C-alpha positions as CSV (number, residue, x, y, z in Angstrom):
1,M,-0.1,-0.1,0.0
2,E,1.4,3.4,-1.0
3,T,1.5,6.1,1.6
4,R,1.2,9.8,0.7
5,K,3.6,12.4,2.0
6,R,1.7,15.1,3.9
7,R,2.8,18.3,2.3
8,T,3.3,21.6,4.2
9,I,0.9,24.4,3.7
10,D,3.5,26.3,1.8
11,E,4.0,23.3,-0.6
12,L,0.3,23.1,-1.1
13,T,-0.2,26.7,-1.8
14,S,2.8,26.7,-4.2
15,L,1.3,23.7,-6.0
16,I,-2.1,25.4,-6.2
17,I,-0.7,28.6,-7.5
18,A,1.4,26.8,-10.1
19,A,-1.8,25.0,-11.3
20,A,-3.7,28.3,-11.4
21,N,-0.9,29.8,-13.5
22,E,-1.1,26.9,-15.9
23,V,-4.9,27.4,-16.3
24,H,-4.5,31.1,-16.8
25,R,-1.6,30.5,-19.4
26,E,-3.9,28.2,-21.3
27,L,-7.2,30.1,-21.1
28,G,-6.2,33.7,-20.4
29,P,-8.5,36.1,-18.7
30,G,-12.2,36.7,-19.6
31,L,-13.9,33.4,-19.0
32,L,-16.7,32.6,-16.6
33,E,-15.8,31.8,-13.1
34,S,-17.3,28.4,-13.3
35,I,-15.2,27.4,-16.2
36,C,-12.1,28.6,-14.5
37,E,-13.0,26.7,-11.5
38,Q,-13.5,23.5,-13.4
39,C,-10.3,23.8,-15.2
40,L,-8.4,24.5,-12.0
41,I,-10.0,21.5,-10.3
42,Q,-8.8,19.3,-13.3
43,E,-5.3,20.8,-13.2
44,L,-5.0,20.2,-9.4
45,K,-6.3,16.6,-9.8
46,D,-3.7,16.1,-12.7
47,R,-1.0,17.1,-10.3
48,G,-2.1,14.2,-7.8
49,L,-3.9,16.5,-5.3
50,I,-7.1,15.6,-3.5
51,V,-9.7,18.1,-4.4
52,E,-13.2,18.6,-3.2
53,S,-15.4,21.1,-5.1
54,Q,-18.5,23.0,-4.2
55,L,-18.3,21.6,-0.6
56,T,-21.4,22.3,1.4
57,V,-20.4,23.1,5.0
58,P,-22.9,23.4,7.8
59,V,-22.9,26.7,9.8
60,S,-23.1,26.8,13.5
61,Y,-23.3,29.8,15.9
62,K,-21.8,29.6,19.4
63,G,-21.6,25.8,18.9
64,K,-25.2,25.4,17.9
65,P,-26.0,24.2,14.3
66,L,-28.2,26.7,12.4
67,G,-29.4,24.5,9.6
68,A,-27.8,26.9,7.2
69,T,-24.8,25.9,4.9
70,M,-22.1,27.7,3.0
71,R,-20.5,26.5,-0.1
72,L,-16.6,26.4,-0.7
73,D,-15.5,26.6,-4.3
74,I,-12.5,24.3,-3.7
75,L,-10.9,22.5,-0.8
76,V,-7.4,21.0,-1.5
77,E,-6.1,18.1,0.6
78,G,-8.7,19.0,3.2
79,R,-6.5,21.9,4.3
80,V,-6.5,25.0,1.8
81,I,-9.6,26.8,0.8
82,V,-9.5,28.2,-2.7
83,E,-12.1,30.8,-3.7
84,V,-12.2,31.4,-7.5
85,K,-13.2,34.8,-8.8
86,T,-13.4,36.5,-12.3
87,V,-13.8,40.1,-11.3
88,D,-12.2,43.5,-12.3
89,Q,-10.6,43.6,-8.9
90,F,-10.8,42.2,-5.5
91,H,-13.0,43.9,-3.0
92,E,-12.8,43.7,0.8
93,A,-16.0,41.6,0.7
94,H,-14.1,38.9,-1.1
95,V,-11.4,38.8,1.5
96,A,-14.0,38.8,4.3
97,Q,-15.9,36.0,2.8
98,L,-12.6,33.7,2.6
99,L,-11.7,34.8,6.1
100,T,-15.1,33.8,7.4
101,Y,-14.8,30.5,5.6
102,L,-11.5,30.0,7.2
103,K,-12.8,30.7,10.7
104,L,-16.0,28.7,10.4
105,T,-14.2,25.6,9.0
106,D,-11.2,26.0,11.4
107,R,-8.8,26.1,8.4
108,K,-5.5,28.2,8.6
109,V,-4.9,29.2,4.9
110,G,-7.0,30.2,1.9
111,L,-6.3,31.5,-1.6
112,L,-8.3,34.0,-3.5
113,I,-7.6,33.6,-7.3
114,N,-8.8,36.1,-9.7
115,F,-8.6,34.7,-13.2
116,N,-9.7,37.9,-14.8
117,D,-6.4,39.6,-14.2
118,A,-4.2,40.1,-17.1
119,L,-1.3,39.0,-14.9
120,L,-2.4,36.2,-12.6
121,K,0.3,37.0,-10.0
122,H,-1.6,40.2,-9.4
123,G,-4.9,38.3,-8.9
124,I,-3.8,36.0,-6.1
125,R,-4.2,36.8,-2.4
126,R,-3.3,34.5,0.4
127,V,-5.4,34.8,3.6
128,V,-3.9,33.2,6.8
129,N,-5.4,33.5,10.2
130,G,-6.7,37.0,9.3
131,D,-3.5,38.2,7.8
132,I,-3.8,39.2,4.0
133,T,-0.7,39.0,1.8
134,Q,-0.2,38.9,-1.9
135,A,1.0,35.4,-2.9
């Protein structure tokens, strides 16, 4: 039986960014978010990563389930949340949304990826425990 090496968060985010760059190189900006998301999912799977998409997560408040759910675009290796966007520019609401997802799922790192940017490196934001940095 083959055992998988557990990658560090930095290794995972680097692999995700490399996959996003490949999708952006292949497609360019201007496509629908859903198409970019599906292409990124395929690219991540092709790189051997475990990917869950459109994952429904129950929401609780002060430890009590609400019966409400939220939907994550992509969860990679059960550890990194990826939110795919195709917008003119990021808004604070996009960052706040990802930060809330991180808090509610008890995850440490998320990536916002805007495939509509002419240079993808300008369209990537890493959100870590409330700190926002450009990837």
